[in-house]
ROSE-4610 file (N, C-alpha, C; in Angstrom, 1 decimal, always signed):
// ROSE-4610
residu = [M/M/M/S/S/S/R/R/R/F/F/F/S/S/S/T/T/T/S/S/S/R/R/R/L/L/L/A/A/A/A/A/A/R/R/R/G/G/G/L/L/L/F/F/F/Q/Q/Q/S/S/S/I/I/I/Q/Q/Q/C/C/C/Q/Q/Q/P/P/P/Q/Q/Q/C/C/C/T/T/T/A/A/A/A/A/A/S/S/S/S/S/S/A/A/A/P/P/P/Q/Q/Q/W/W/W/N/N/N/R/R/R/A/A/A/F/F/F/S/S/S/Q/Q/Q/S/S/S/R/R/R/A/A/A/A/A/A/L/L/L/I/I/I/D/D/D/I/I/I/P/P/P/P/P/P/K/K/K/T/T/T/K/K/K/P/P/P/H/H/H/N/N/N/P/P/P/M/M/M/E/E/E/L/L/L/L/L/L/A/A/A/R/R/R/S/S/S/V/V/V/L/L/L/G/G/G/K/K/K/A/A/A/T/T/T/T/T/T/G/G/G/A/A/A/G/G/G/D/D/D/A/A/A/S/S/S/L/L/L/N/N/N/D/D/D/G/G/G/Q/Q/Q/L/L/L/N/N/N/A/A/A/N/N/N/S/S/S/L/L/L/A/A/A/Q/Q/Q/D/D/D/L/L/L/N/N/N/L/L/L/S/S/S/P/P/P/D/D/D/M/M/M/T/T/T/G/G/G/E/E/E/E/E/E/P/P/P/Y/Y/Y/H/H/H/F/F/F/H/H/H/I/I/I/Y/Y/Y/S/S/S/H/H/H/R/R/R/H/H/H/N/N/N/T/T/T/H/H/H/V/V/V/T/T/T/V/V/V/S/S/S/K/K/K/P/P/P/N/N/N/R/R/R/D/D/D/A/A/A/I/I/I/I/I/I/S/S/S/L/L/L/S/S/S/C/C/C/G/G/G/N/N/N/L/L/L/G/G/G/F/F/F/K/K/K/K/K/K/S/S/S/Q/Q/Q/R/R/R/K/K/K/H/H/H/Y/Y/Y/D/D/D/S/S/S/A/A/A/Y/Y/Y/Q/Q/Q/L/L/L/G/G/G/A/A/A/Y/Y/Y/V/V/V/I/I/I/N/N/N/K/K/K/M/M/M/H/H/H/E/E/E/Q/Q/Q/N/N/N/L/L/L/V/V/V/N/N/N/K/K/K/I/I/I/H/H/H/A/A/A/L/L/L/E/E/E/V/V/V/I/I/I/L/L/L/R/R/R/G/G/G/F/F/F/G/G/G/Q/Q/Q/G/G/G/R/R/R/E/E/E/A/A/A/V/V/V/S/S/S/K/K/K/V/V/V/L/L/L/M/M/M/G/G/G/A/A/A/E/E/E/G/G/G/T/T/T/Q/Q/Q/L/L/L/R/R/R/P/P/P/K/K/K/I/I/I/V/V/V/R/R/R/V/V/V/S/S/S/D/D/D/N/N/N/T/T/T/R/R/R/L/L/L/K/K/K/F/F/F/G/G/G/G/G/G/T/T/T/R/R/R/S/S/S/K/K/K/K/K/K/P/P/P/R/R/R/R/R/R/L/L/L/G/G/G]
num = [1/1/1/2/2/2/3/3/3/4/4/4/5/5/5/6/6/6/7/7/7/8/8/8/9/9/9/10/10/10/11/11/11/12/12/12/13/13/13/14/14/14/15/15/15/16/16/16/17/17/17/18/18/18/19/19/19/20/20/20/21/21/21/22/22/22/23/23/23/24/24/24/25/25/25/26/26/26/27/27/27/28/28/28/29/29/29/30/30/30/31/31/31/32/32/32/33/33/33/34/34/34/35/35/35/36/36/36/37/37/37/38/38/38/39/39/39/40/40/40/41/41/41/42/42/42/43/43/43/44/44/44/45/45/45/46/46/46/47/47/47/48/48/48/49/49/49/50/50/50/51/51/51/52/52/52/53/53/53/54/54/54/55/55/55/56/56/56/57/57/57/58/58/58/59/59/59/60/60/60/61/61/61/62/62/62/63/63/63/64/64/64/65/65/65/66/66/66/67/67/67/68/68/68/69/69/69/70/70/70/71/71/71/72/72/72/73/73/73/74/74/74/75/75/75/76/76/76/77/77/77/78/78/78/79/79/79/80/80/80/81/81/81/82/82/82/83/83/83/84/84/84/85/85/85/86/86/86/87/87/87/88/88/88/89/89/89/90/90/90/91/91/91/92/92/92/93/93/93/94/94/94/95/95/95/96/96/96/97/97/97/98/98/98/99/99/99/100/100/100/101/101/101/102/102/102/103/103/103/104/104/104/105/105/105/106/106/106/107/107/107/108/108/108/109/109/109/110/110/110/111/111/111/112/112/112/113/113/113/114/114/114/115/115/115/116/116/116/117/117/117/118/118/118/119/119/119/120/120/120/121/121/121/122/122/122/123/123/123/124/124/124/125/125/125/126/126/126/127/127/127/128/128/128/129/129/129/130/130/130/131/131/131/132/132/132/133/133/133/134/134/134/135/135/135/136/136/136/137/137/137/138/138/138/139/139/139/140/140/140/141/141/141/142/142/142/143/143/143/144/144/144/145/145/145/146/146/146/147/147/147/148/148/148/149/149/149/150/150/150/151/151/151/152/152/152/153/153/153/154/154/154/155/155/155/156/156/156/157/157/157/158/158/158/159/159/159/160/160/160/161/161/161/162/162/162/163/163/163/164/164/164/165/165/165/166/166/166/167/167/167/168/168/168/169/169/169/170/170/170/171/171/171/172/172/172/173/173/173/174/174/174/175/175/175/176/176/176/177/177/177/178/178/178/179/179/179/180/180/180/181/181/181/182/182/182/183/183/183/184/184/184/185/185/185/186/186/186/187/187/187/188/188/188/189/189/189/190/190/190/191/191/191/192/192/192/193/193/193/194/194/194/195/195/195/196/196/196/197/197/197/198/198/198/199/199/199/200/200/200/201/201/201/202/202/202/203/203/203/204/204/204/205/205/205/206/206/206/207/207/207/208/208/208/209/209/209/210/210/210/211/211/211/212/212/212/213/213/213/214/214/214/215/215/215/216/216/216/217/217/217/218/218/218/219/219/219/220/220/220/221/221/221/222/222/222/223/223/223]
x = [+0.9/+0.0/+0.9/+0.6/+1.5/+1.1/+2.0/+1.7/+0.5/+0.2/-1.0/-2.3/-2.3/-3.6/-3.7/-2.6/-2.7/-3.3/-2.8/-3.3/-4.8/-5.2/-6.6/-7.5/-7.1/-7.9/-8.0/-6.9/-6.9/-7.8/-7.8/-8.6/-10.1/-10.4/-11.8/-12.3/-11.4/-11.8/-12.0/-11.2/-11.3/-12.6/-12.9/-14.1/-15.4/-15.4/-16.5/-16.7/-15.6/-15.7/-16.2/-15.8/-16.3/-17.7/-18.1/-19.5/-20.4/-20.0/-20.8/-20.9/-20.0/-20.0/-21.1/-21.5/-22.7/-24.0/-24.1/-25.3/-25.5/-24.3/-24.4/-24.7/-24.0/-24.2/-25.6/-26.1/-27.5/-28.5/-28.3/-29.2/-29.2/-28.1/-28.0/-28.5/-28.2/-28.6/-30.0/-30.7/-32.0/-33.0/-33.1/-34.1/-33.9/-32.6/-32.3/-32.6/-32.3/-32.7/-34.2/-34.9/-36.4/-36.9/-36.3/-36.8/-36.5/-35.3/-35.0/-35.8/-36.1/-36.9/-38.3/-38.9/-40.2/-40.3/-39.2/-39.3/-39.2/-38.4/-38.3/-39.6/-40.3/-41.6/-42.6/-42.6/-43.5/-43.2/-41.9/-41.6/-42.1/-41.9/-42.4/-43.9/-44.6/-46.1/-46.5/-45.8/-46.2/-45.8/-44.9/-44.5/-45.6/-46.1/-47.2/-46.6/-47.4/-47.0/-46.8/-45.8/-45.5/-46.6/-47.2/-48.3/-47.8/-48.5/-48.2/-48.7/-47.8/-48.3/-49.6/-50.4/-51.7/-51.5/-52.5/-52.5/-52.8/-52.0/-52.3/-53.7/-54.3/-55.6/-56.6/-56.3/-57.2/-57.2/-56.0/-55.9/-56.6/-56.5/-57.1/-58.6/-59.1/-60.6/-61.1/-60.3/-60.7/-60.8/-59.8/-59.7/-60.9/-61.2/-62.3/-63.7/-63.9/-65.2/-65.3/-64.1/-64.2/-64.3/-63.7/-63.8/-62.6/-62.8/-61.8/-60.9/-59.6/-58.6/-58.7/-59.9/-60.1/-60.6/-60.8/-61.4/-62.8/-63.5/-64.9/-64.9/-63.8/-63.7/-63.4/-62.6/-62.3/-63.6/-64.4/-65.6/-66.6/-66.7/-67.6/-67.1/-65.8/-65.3/-65.6/-65.5/-65.8/-67.3/-68.1/-69.6/-70.0/-69.4/-69.8/-69.3/-68.4/-67.9/-67.2/-66.3/-65.5/-64.2/-64.1/-62.8/-62.0/-60.8/-59.8/-60.3/-61.0/-61.3/-62.4/-63.4/-64.5/-63.9/-63.0/-62.4/-61.5/-60.8/-59.9/-60.8/-61.9/-62.8/-63.4/-63.7/-64.2/-63.2/-61.9/-60.8/-60.1/-60.5/-59.8/-58.3/-58.1/-56.7/-56.3/-55.0/-54.6/-54.9/-55.2/-55.5/-54.4/-53.1/-52.0/-51.9/-52.5/-52.5/-53.5/-54.5/-55.5/-55.2/-54.0/-53.6/-54.3/-55.0/-55.7/-54.7/-55.0/-54.1/-54.3/-53.2/-53.3/-53.4/-53.6/-53.5/-52.0/-51.7/-50.3/-50.0/-48.8/-48.3/-47.0/-47.1/-46.0/-45.2/-43.8/-42.9/-41.9/-42.1/-41.2/-40.4/-39.1/-38.2/-37.0/-36.8/-35.6/-34.9/-33.9/-33.1/-33.7/-34.9/-35.5/-36.9/-37.5/-38.8/-39.2/-40.3/-40.8/-42.3/-42.7/-44.1/-44.6/-45.8/-46.4/-47.8/-48.1/-49.4/-49.9/-51.2/-51.9/-52.9/-52.9/-53.8/-54.5/-55.6/-56.4/-55.8/-56.3/-55.8/-55.8/-56.7/-56.8/-55.9/-55.1/-54.1/-54.8/-56.0/-56.6/-56.1/-55.7/-55.1/-56.2/-55.9/-56.8/-56.2/-54.9/-54.2/-52.9/-52.7/-51.4/-50.9/-49.9/-49.3/-47.8/-47.3/-45.9/-45.5/-44.2/-43.8/-44.3/-44.5/-45.0/-46.4/-47.2/-48.6/-48.6/-47.6/-47.5/-47.0/-46.6/-46.2/-44.7/-43.9/-42.5/-42.2/-41.3/-41.0/-39.6/-39.4/-38.1/-37.2/-36.1/-35.1/-35.5/-36.6/-37.0/-37.7/-38.1/-38.9/-38.0/-36.7/-35.8/-35.3/-35.5/-34.9/-35.6/-34.9/-35.4/-36.6/-36.6/-37.7/-39.0/-38.9/-40.1/-40.7/-39.9/-40.4/-41.0/-40.4/-41.0/-42.4/-42.5/-43.8/-44.8/-44.4/-45.3/-45.8/-44.9/-45.4/-46.4/-46.1/-47.0/-48.4/-48.3/-49.6/-50.4/-49.8/-50.5/-51.2/-50.5/-51.1/-52.2/-52.1/-53.2/-54.4/-54.2/-55.3/-56.0/-55.2/-55.7/-56.6/-56.2/-57.1/-58.4/-58.3/-59.5/-60.5/-60.0/-60.9/-61.2/-60.8/-61.1/-60.5/-59.4/-58.8/-58.0/-57.6/-56.8/-57.6/-58.9/-59.8/-60.2/-60.3/-60.7/-59.6/-58.3/-57.2/-57.0/-57.1/-56.8/-55.4/-54.7/-53.3/-52.7/-51.4/-50.7/-49.4/-49.1/-47.7/-47.0/-45.8/-45.0/-44.1/-44.2/-43.4/-42.4/-41.2/-40.1/-39.6/-39.4/-38.8/-37.9/-36.7/-35.7/-34.9/-33.8/-32.9/-32.7/-33.7/-33.6/-33.7/-33.6/-33.7/-35.1/-36.1/-37.5/-37.7/-36.9/-37.0/-36.9/-35.8/-35.6/-36.6/-36.9/-37.8/-39.2/-39.8/-41.1/-41.1/-40.0/-39.9/-39.8/-39.2/-39.1/-40.5/-41.3/-42.7/-43.5/-43.3/-44.1/-43.6/-42.3/-41.7/-41.9/-42.4/-42.6/-44.0/-44.3/-45.6/-46.8/-46.5/-47.6/-48.1/-47.2/-47.6/-47.9/-48.3/-48.6/-49.7/-50.7/-51.9/-51.7/-50.7/-50.4/-49.4/-48.5/-47.4/-47.9/-48.9/-49.4/-50.0/-50.4/-51.1/-50.1/-48.9/-47.9/-47.5/-47.8/-47.5/-46.3/-45.9/-44.8/-44.2/-42.9/-42.1/-41.3/-41.4/-40.8/-40.1/-39.1/-38.3/-38.7/-39.2/-39.6/-38.7/-37.5/-36.6/-36.3/-36.4/-36.2/-34.7/-34.3/-32.9/-32.8/-31.9/-31.7/-30.8/-31.4/-30.6/-30.6/-29.4/-29.3/-30.1/-31.2/-32.1/-31.6/-32.1/-31.7/-30.3/-29.7/-28.4/-28.4/-27.5/-27.4/-27.0/-27.5/-27.1/-25.6/-25.0/-23.6/-23.3/-22.2/-21.9/-21.6/-22.0/-21.8/-20.4/-19.8/-18.4/-18.3/-17.7/-17.6/-16.2/-15.9/-14.6/-13.9]
y = [-1.2/+0.0/+1.2/+2.1/+3.2/+4.3/+5.3/+6.3/+7.2/+7.3/+8.0/+7.4/+6.0/+5.3/+5.4/+5.3/+5.4/+6.8/+7.8/+9.1/+9.3/+8.6/+8.7/+8.0/+6.9/+6.2/+6.9/+7.5/+8.3/+9.5/+10.1/+11.3/+10.9/+9.7/+9.2/+8.9/+8.3/+8.0/+9.3/+10.2/+11.5/+12.2/+12.2/+12.8/+12.2/+10.8/+10.1/+10.4/+10.5/+10.8/+12.2/+13.2/+14.5/+14.6/+13.9/+13.9/+13.2/+12.2/+11.5/+12.3/+13.1/+13.7/+14.7/+15.6/+16.4/+15.7/+14.6/+13.8/+13.1/+12.5/+11.9/+12.9/+14.0/+15.0/+15.5/+15.7/+16.3/+15.3/+14.0/+13.0/+12.8/+13.0/+12.8/+14.0/+15.2/+16.4/+16.9/+16.3/+16.8/+16.6/+15.5/+15.4/+16.4/+16.6/+17.6/+19.0/+19.3/+20.7/+20.9/+19.8/+20.0/+20.1/+19.4/+19.4/+20.8/+21.3/+22.6/+23.7/+23.6/+24.6/+24.6/+23.3/+23.3/+23.8/+23.6/+24.2/+25.7/+26.3/+27.7/+28.3/+27.6/+28.1/+28.1/+27.0/+26.9/+28.0/+28.3/+29.3/+30.7/+30.9/+32.1/+32.3/+31.2/+31.3/+31.5/+30.9/+31.1/+32.5/+33.2/+34.5/+35.5/+36.1/+37.1/+38.3/+39.0/+40.2/+41.3/+42.2/+43.3/+44.4/+44.7/+45.6/+46.9/+48.0/+49.3/+49.4/+49.9/+49.9/+50.7/+50.3/+50.9/+52.2/+53.1/+54.3/+54.0/+54.5/+54.2/+54.5/+55.6/+56.0/+55.0/+54.5/+53.5/+52.2/+51.7/+50.5/+50.7/+51.9/+52.1/+52.1/+52.7/+52.7/+51.3/+50.4/+49.0/+48.2/+48.5/+47.7/+48.1/+49.4/+49.9/+49.4/+49.5/+49.1/+47.6/+46.8/+45.4/+45.1/+45.9/+45.6/+44.7/+43.9/+43.0/+43.8/+43.4/+44.1/+43.6/+43.9/+43.5/+44.7/+44.4/+45.5/+45.9/+44.9/+45.2/+46.1/+45.9/+46.8/+48.2/+48.4/+49.8/+50.4/+49.6/+50.2/+50.6/+49.7/+50.1/+51.3/+51.5/+52.7/+53.9/+53.8/+55.0/+55.2/+54.2/+54.4/+55.0/+54.6/+55.2/+56.6/+57.1/+58.4/+58.7/+57.7/+57.8/+58.5/+59.7/+60.5/+60.5/+61.0/+61.0/+62.0/+63.1/+64.0/+63.5/+62.8/+62.2/+61.1/+60.3/+59.2/+59.8/+60.8/+61.4/+62.0/+62.6/+63.1/+62.0/+60.8/+59.7/+59.1/+59.1/+58.5/+59.5/+60.8/+61.8/+61.9/+61.9/+62.1/+63.5/+63.8/+65.2/+65.8/+67.1/+67.7/+67.6/+67.6/+67.6/+66.3/+65.2/+63.9/+63.9/+64.8/+64.8/+65.7/+66.4/+67.3/+68.6/+69.0/+70.3/+71.4/+72.6/+73.7/+74.4/+74.6/+75.2/+76.7/+77.3/+78.8/+79.1/+80.4/+80.9/+82.0/+81.9/+82.9/+83.4/+84.6/+85.1/+86.0/+85.9/+86.7/+87.3/+88.6/+89.2/+90.2/+90.0/+90.8/+91.3/+92.6/+93.1/+94.0/+94.7/+95.4/+96.8/+97.1/+98.4/+98.2/+97.0/+96.8/+95.3/+95.0/+93.6/+93.6/+92.7/+92.6/+91.2/+91.1/+89.8/+89.8/+88.8/+88.7/+87.3/+87.2/+85.9/+85.8/+84.7/+84.6/+83.3/+83.3/+82.1/+81.0/+79.8/+78.9/+79.3/+80.2/+80.7/+82.0/+82.3/+83.4/+84.8/+84.8/+86.1/+86.5/+87.8/+88.3/+88.5/+88.1/+88.3/+89.4/+89.3/+90.3/+90.6/+91.9/+92.3/+93.6/+93.4/+94.5/+94.6/+95.7/+95.9/+96.7/+96.9/+97.6/+99.1/+99.6/+101.0/+101.1/+100.1/+100.1/+100.1/+99.7/+99.7/+101.0/+102.0/+103.3/+103.5/+102.5/+102.7/+103.5/+104.5/+105.4/+105.2/+105.4/+105.5/+104.3/+104.6/+103.5/+102.6/+103.0/+102.1/+100.8/+100.8/+99.7/+98.5/+98.7/+97.6/+96.8/+97.2/+96.5/+95.2/+94.4/+93.1/+93.3/+94.3/+94.4/+94.8/+95.7/+96.1/+94.9/+94.0/+92.9/+91.9/+91.8/+90.8/+91.3/+92.6/+93.2/+93.0/+93.1/+92.9/+91.5/+90.5/+89.1/+88.8/+89.3/+89.1/+89.8/+91.0/+91.7/+91.0/+90.4/+89.7/+88.5/+87.7/+86.5/+86.9/+88.1/+88.6/+88.9/+89.5/+89.8/+88.5/+87.5/+86.2/+85.6/+85.8/+85.3/+86.1/+87.4/+88.3/+87.9/+87.6/+87.2/+85.7/+85.0/+83.6/+82.8/+83.3/+82.6/+81.3/+81.3/+80.1/+78.9/+79.0/+77.8/+77.5/+78.4/+78.1/+77.4/+77.8/+77.2/+75.8/+74.9/+73.5/+73.1/+73.9/+73.7/+75.0/+75.2/+76.5/+76.3/+77.1/+77.0/+78.4/+78.3/+79.5/+79.7/+80.9/+81.2/+82.4/+82.1/+83.1/+83.7/+85.0/+85.7/+86.9/+86.9/+87.9/+87.5/+88.2/+87.8/+89.0/+89.8/+90.9/+90.3/+91.3/+90.9/+90.4/+90.8/+90.3/+88.9/+88.3/+86.8/+86.0/+86.2/+85.5/+85.9/+87.2/+87.8/+87.1/+87.1/+86.6/+85.0/+84.4/+83.0/+82.7/+83.5/+83.4/+83.5/+84.4/+84.6/+83.3/+82.7/+81.4/+80.3/+80.3/+79.3/+79.6/+80.8/+81.2/+80.9/+81.6/+81.4/+81.9/+82.9/+83.4/+82.5/+81.6/+80.7/+79.3/+79.1/+77.8/+77.1/+77.8/+77.2/+77.1/+77.8/+77.7/+76.7/+76.4/+75.4/+74.0/+73.5/+72.1/+72.1/+73.3/+73.3/+73.6/+73.9/+74.1/+72.8/+72.7/+71.5/+71.7/+72.9/+73.2/+74.5/+74.5/+75.8/+75.9/+76.9/+77.1/+78.5/+78.6/+79.8/+80.3/+81.5/+82.1/+83.3/+83.3/+84.4/+84.4/+85.6/+85.7/+85.8/+85.2/+85.3/+86.2/+87.0/+88.0/+87.4/+87.3/+86.9/+88.1/+88.7/+89.9/+91.0/+91.4/+92.5/+93.8/+94.8/+96.2/+96.5/+97.5/+97.9/+98.5/+98.1/+98.6/+100.1/+100.7/+102.1/+102.2/+103.3/+103.4/+103.6/+103.1/+103.2/+104.6/+104.9/+106.3/+106.4/+107.5/+107.8/+109.0/+108.8/+109.8/+110.2/+111.5/+112.0/+112.3]
z = [+0.0/+0.0/+0.0/-1.0/-1.1/-0.1/+0.0/+1.1/+0.7/-0.7/-1.1/-0.7/-0.8/-0.4/+1.1/+1.8/+3.3/+3.7/+3.1/+3.5/+3.1/+1.9/+1.5/+2.5/+3.0/+4.0/+5.3/+5.7/+6.9/+6.8/+5.6/+5.4/+5.4/+4.8/+4.8/+6.2/+7.0/+8.4/+9.2/+9.0/+9.7/+9.3/+8.0/+7.5/+8.1/+8.2/+8.7/+10.2/+10.9/+12.4/+12.6/+11.7/+11.9/+11.5/+10.4/+10.0/+10.9/+11.6/+12.6/+13.9/+14.3/+15.6/+15.8/+14.9/+15.1/+15.3/+14.5/+14.5/+15.9/+16.3/+17.7/+18.8/+18.7/+19.8/+19.7/+18.5/+18.3/+18.8/+18.5/+18.9/+20.4/+21.1/+22.5/+23.2/+22.7/+23.4/+23.0/+22.0/+21.7/+22.8/+23.5/+24.5/+25.6/+26.0/+27.0/+26.6/+25.4/+24.9/+24.8/+24.3/+24.3/+25.7/+26.7/+28.1/+28.7/+28.4/+28.9/+28.3/+27.0/+26.3/+26.8/+27.1/+27.6/+29.0/+29.8/+31.1/+31.1/+30.2/+30.1/+29.6/+28.7/+28.2/+29.3/+30.1/+31.2/+32.3/+32.5/+33.4/+32.9/+31.6/+31.1/+31.2/+31.0/+31.1/+32.5/+33.5/+34.9/+35.5/+34.9/+35.4/+35.2/+36.2/+36.0/+35.3/+34.5/+33.8/+34.8/+34.5/+35.4/+35.3/+36.4/+36.4/+37.0/+36.7/+37.3/+38.7/+39.7/+41.1/+41.2/+42.1/+42.3/+43.1/+42.9/+43.7/+45.2/+46.2/+47.6/+48.0/+47.5/+47.9/+47.3/+46.1/+45.5/+46.2/+46.6/+47.4/+48.8/+49.4/+50.6/+50.5/+49.4/+49.1/+48.9/+48.2/+48.0/+49.3/+50.1/+51.4/+52.3/+52.3/+53.2/+52.6/+51.3/+50.8/+50.4/+50.6/+50.3/+48.9/+48.0/+46.6/+46.2/+45.1/+44.6/+43.7/+43.6/+42.8/+41.4/+40.7/+39.4/+38.6/+37.3/+36.5/+36.9/+37.4/+37.8/+39.1/+39.9/+41.1/+40.7/+39.6/+39.1/+38.6/+37.9/+37.3/+38.4/+39.5/+40.6/+41.3/+41.5/+42.1/+41.3/+40.0/+39.1/+39.1/+39.1/+39.1/+40.4/+41.5/+42.8/+43.1/+42.1/+42.2/+43.6/+43.9/+45.2/+44.9/+45.4/+45.1/+46.4/+46.2/+47.4/+48.5/+48.1/+49.1/+50.1/+49.5/+50.4/+51.2/+50.7/+51.4/+52.6/+52.3/+53.3/+54.4/+54.1/+55.2/+56.0/+55.4/+56.2/+57.1/+56.6/+57.4/+58.2/+58.2/+59.0/+58.6/+57.3/+56.9/+56.8/+56.9/+56.8/+55.4/+55.3/+54.0/+53.0/+53.5/+52.6/+51.8/+52.3/+51.6/+50.5/+50.6/+49.5/+48.4/+48.5/+47.4/+47.3/+48.4/+48.4/+48.6/+48.0/+48.1/+49.4/+50.2/+51.5/+51.4/+52.6/+52.7/+52.7/+52.4/+52.2/+53.2/+53.8/+54.7/+54.1/+53.4/+52.6/+53.5/+53.5/+54.3/+53.2/+52.9/+52.0/+52.7/+52.8/+53.6/+52.7/+52.6/+52.0/+53.0/+52.5/+53.5/+53.9/+53.4/+53.8/+54.5/+54.4/+54.9/+55.0/+55.6/+55.7/+55.4/+54.6/+54.2/+54.6/+55.2/+55.5/+54.9/+54.1/+53.5/+53.7/+54.1/+54.3/+53.2/+52.5/+51.3/+51.4/+50.6/+50.5/+49.6/+49.5/+48.6/+47.1/+46.7/+45.4/+45.2/+46.2/+46.2/+46.4/+46.9/+47.2/+48.6/+48.7/+49.9/+51.0/+52.2/+53.3/+54.2/+54.6/+55.4/+54.7/+54.5/+53.8/+54.6/+55.3/+56.1/+56.0/+56.3/+56.4/+57.6/+57.9/+59.1/+59.1/+57.9/+57.9/+58.4/+58.2/+58.7/+60.3/+60.9/+62.4/+62.9/+62.1/+62.6/+62.5/+62.0/+61.8/+60.6/+60.7/+59.6/+59.1/+57.8/+57.2/+57.6/+58.2/+58.4/+59.6/+60.3/+61.4/+60.9/+59.7/+59.1/+58.8/+58.7/+58.3/+59.4/+60.7/+61.8/+62.2/+63.0/+63.4/+64.3/+65.2/+66.2/+65.5/+64.5/+63.8/+63.0/+62.4/+61.7/+62.7/+63.9/+64.9/+65.4/+65.6/+66.0/+64.8/+63.6/+62.5/+62.5/+62.6/+62.6/+63.8/+64.9/+66.1/+65.8/+65.2/+64.9/+63.8/+62.8/+61.8/+62.4/+63.2/+63.9/+64.8/+65.5/+66.3/+65.5/+64.3/+63.4/+62.9/+62.7/+62.2/+63.3/+64.6/+65.7/+65.8/+65.5/+65.6/+64.5/+63.4/+62.2/+62.2/+63.2/+63.3/+62.1/+61.6/+60.5/+60.9/+62.1/+62.6/+62.6/+63.0/+63.0/+61.6/+60.6/+59.3/+58.5/+58.8/+58.0/+58.3/+57.3/+57.4/+57.2/+56.3/+56.0/+55.7/+56.0/+55.8/+55.2/+54.2/+53.6/+53.9/+54.4/+54.6/+53.5/+52.9/+51.7/+52.0/+51.9/+52.3/+51.0/+51.1/+49.9/+50.4/+50.0/+50.4/+51.6/+51.8/+52.9/+53.9/+54.1/+55.1/+56.5/+57.5/+58.9/+59.3/+58.5/+58.8/+58.5/+57.7/+57.4/+58.6/+59.4/+60.6/+61.7/+61.8/+62.8/+62.8/+61.6/+61.5/+61.7/+61.3/+61.5/+63.0/+63.8/+65.2/+65.8/+65.3/+65.8/+65.6/+64.4/+64.2/+65.1/+65.4/+66.3/+67.7/+68.1/+69.5/+70.0/+71.0/+71.7/+70.8/+70.0/+69.1/+68.1/+67.6/+66.5/+67.0/+68.3/+68.8/+68.1/+67.7/+67.0/+65.5/+65.0/+63.6/+63.2/+64.1/+63.8/+63.4/+64.1/+63.6/+62.2/+61.7/+60.4/+59.3/+59.6/+58.5/+57.8/+56.6/+55.8/+54.8/+54.6/+53.6/+53.9/+53.7/+53.8/+52.5/+51.8/+50.5/+50.4/+49.6/+49.4/+47.9/+47.9/+46.6/+46.2/+46.7/+46.4/+44.9/+44.3/+42.9/+42.6/+41.5/+41.0/+39.8/+39.8/+38.7/+37.6/+36.4/+35.3/+34.3/+34.2/+33.3/+33.9/+33.3/+33.8/+33.4/+34.0/+33.6/+34.2/+33.6/+34.1/+35.5/+36.3/+37.6/+37.7/+38.7/+38.9/+39.2/+38.7/+38.9/+40.4/+40.9/+42.3/+42.8/+44.0/+44.5/+45.0/+44.6/+44.9/+45.9/+47.0/+48.1/+48.2/+48.3/+48.4/+47.2]
């Protein structure tokens, strides 16, 4: 047998082994692959679809009324016209949880004066006073003491008009960085604001930021 025939036979055997190997492996691994694929399909079918989290007020309403968490329960809630406000009143929830607009206590303080305004939820002013309304003139209006007396006077006016009992929620809005900012805040934190403090639901800063704007006045030069 020549060396060419030997190499031809060796190549034929190598080709047969390579050709047989995928068939054997495919035949042996087919049941396992089918089993694994069927298990993955079953797992995919058993996995519940991802649903959007329910509204806390809606879940609370369903638990109180004994409604099932289905589409029929949603329809019954809509038909019954059950809103968050009526539910909050029945459960004695705080007004801030219902999303109602609170009353506003504005403190506008700059380096020359302090203004305090109490407004309704629709932004209509109820009381609007400044240090000048208390008799302070010119440079006396910018001091800490005048702003403190203004805060105490406004709270006293609120008691006289019985606003403290009408207010269900109060938002304190600060604007400016004058001395009256801290003075009126001290009034709210002191004995004068004892009945108002439990009703404060939010404190925000509404100080305006200047972007560009008009040209500043030239600086004054002395000497």
